[in-house]
C-alpha positions, 0 to 999 in steps of 0.5 A, spaced: 643 740 681 635 738 680 629 742 678 622 741 680 615 743 679 610 743 684 603 745 681 598 747 686 591 744 686 584 745 689 587 751 693 589 759 693 596 759 691 596 767 694 595 762 701 601 759 699 606 763 697 604 769 703 604 777 702 608 778 697 611 771 696 613 772 704 613 764 705 616 763 698 622 767 700 623 765 708 623 758 704 627 759 700 633 763 704 631 757 710 634 751 704 638 756 700 635 753 693 631 758 689 624 758 688 620 761 682 613 762 683 608 763 677 600 762 677 599 756 681 606 753 679 613 753 684 619 752 680 625 749 685 632 749 683 637 746 688 640 740 691 635 733 690 635 732 697 633 739 699 628 739 695 624 733 698 625 736 704 622 743 701 616 738 698 615 735 704 614 743 707 609 745 702 605 738 703 604 740 710 602 747 709 597 744 704 595 740 710 595 746 715 590 751 709 585 745 709 585 744 716 583 752 718 583 756 712 589 759 712 598 758 714 601 764 718 608 765 719 609 761 725 606 755 722 611 756 716 617 757 721 615 751 725 614 747 719 622 749 717 625 748 723 622 741 723 625 739 717 631 742 718 631 739 725 632 732 723 624 731 724 622 729 717 616 731 716 611 725 713 611 727 706 605 722 705 601 728 701 605 733 697 602 738 692 603 732 687 600 727 690 593 730 692 588 730 688 583 735 691 583 738 699 576 738 703 573 740 710 575 733 713 582 731 709 584 730 703 583 726 696 588 722 693 590 716 690 591 710 694 593 704 689 598 704 683 591 703 678 588 710 681 594 713 681 595 711 674 588 713 672 589 720 676 596 721 671 592 719 665 587 724 666 592 730 666 595 727 659 589 726 656 583 728 654 579 722 655 580 716 659 576 711 661 576 707 667 573 700 668 573 695 674 569 693 679 565 696 684 569 700 690 575 701 686 574 708 687 573 710 679 567 715 680 570 718 686 576 719 683 573 721 677 568 727 681 574 729 685 578 730 679 573 734 676 571 738 682 579 740 682 579 742 675 572 747 677 575 749 682 582 751 679 578 754 673 581 750 668 574 748 666 567 752 667 562 747 668 562 740 671 557 735 668 556 728 671 551 723 667 549 716 668 544 712 664 538 710 668 537 703 665 532 701 669 527 707 669 527 705 662 531 711 659 532 711 651 535 716 647 530 721 646 524 719 651 523 718 659 517 716 661 513 718 667 516 724 672 523 726 671 525 727 678 520 720 681 524 716 676 531 718 675 533 721 682 535 714 685 540 712 679 544 719 680 544 719 688 551 716 687 553 722 683 550 727 689 554 722 694 560 724 691 559 731 690 557 732 697 562 729 700 567 734 696 563 740 696 557 743 701 550 740 699 549 749 699 554 750 694 552 744 690 545 747 690 547 754 687 552 751 682 546 748 680 542 753 679 547 757 676 548 751 671 555 750 673 554 743 675 549 739 672 546 732 675 543 729 670 541 722 665 544 720 659 538 722 655 539 728 656 545 730 653 543 729 646 543 734 641 548 739 646 555 741 645 559 742 651 565 747 652 570 748 657 567 743 661 569 736 665 564 731 664 563 724 666 559 718 664 558 713 670 555 705 669 558 707 662 557 699 661 549 701 661 550 704 655 548 702 648 553 703 642 549 709 640 548 711 646 556 711 647 558 715 641 552 720 642 556 722 649 563 723 646 561 726 641 559 732 646 565 734 647 566 741 645 572 746 646 577 745 652 573 739 654 574 733 658 571 727 659 571 720 663 568 714 663 567 709 668 564 702 668 565 694 670 563 690 664 562 685 669 555 688 671 551 689 665 544 691 665 542 692 658 535 688 656 535 682 650 543 681 650 545 688 647 552 690 646 555 694 651 557 701 648 563 701 653 565 694 650 564 697 644 569 703 645 574 699 648 574 695 641 573 701 637 578 706 640 584 702 643 590 706 641 588 713 639 592 718 641 589 722 647 585 717 649 587 712 655 584 705 658 585 704 665 583 697 668 582 697 676 581 690 680 580 687 687 587 691 689 585 698 689 578 696 693 578 702 698 571 700 701 569 696 707 575 690 708 570 685 706 569 688 699 574 686 696 573 678 699 566 678 696 568 681 690 573 675 689 568 671 691 563 672 686 569 672 680 570 665 683 577 667 685 580 664 692 578 667 698 583 671 703 583 668 710 587 674 712 
């Protein structure tokens, strides 16, 4: 007899459970197992192989909900019959492997390091994602934070990055804020717009549920019930990094991303990211996850380009 818990993330559990748990009851009856649905969790008890079948059914149900906004009795019946009839469902998507459901599909880890990154954020309040461009550090961090917001685990989402090229210092930003900073915040907006409709992002910003702002504007704040992301952290000074990390308040989590091979600080200043690696390593509740070229998820040439610039041998395939 095996036990398993499925946690539903980024989806209304009522859509999965059915009216008065109708879908849960149907799956329970069809597979001869015990299911207990509470909150966003489904506890399964039964034969291990059967639990695998049920996971695949739930995974396909989630895809159906994501695709058309709901799942009905006919959908559930079809999926159950397919699985019981030997037409094994793909199993590529399960509630445990998906970070976020979006209109055009799902966001999930696509490499071992990305999986480690995702799991690390579930277990720790502060996670550092370190590696080259294109490895999904920022994109996955935003997806994890959006999922937490959607699941009501946090009340706010705050995205920030230093604007070194705009001459940012801790207490002063020269010129008009929007004109000088907007280009450097664009990558964060790109990720947000891929996960949420632009009009919803705008409403959330007006309500201060989502904030996208330069690092200098974090000073003096205490961030409670928030998911906070610091991007391009290699371009922080040690003082800026300390300032950022000490903003975390009650029920808040943070992800810090950066590439220590791409430091743009002037006058050979020490990077706050490197400083944090030296000071914080080994502290409980903080985890460092490292990415490499095997995690690159952009154009297939990006992986080869990174290897070439790093002095590695190019793969001819």
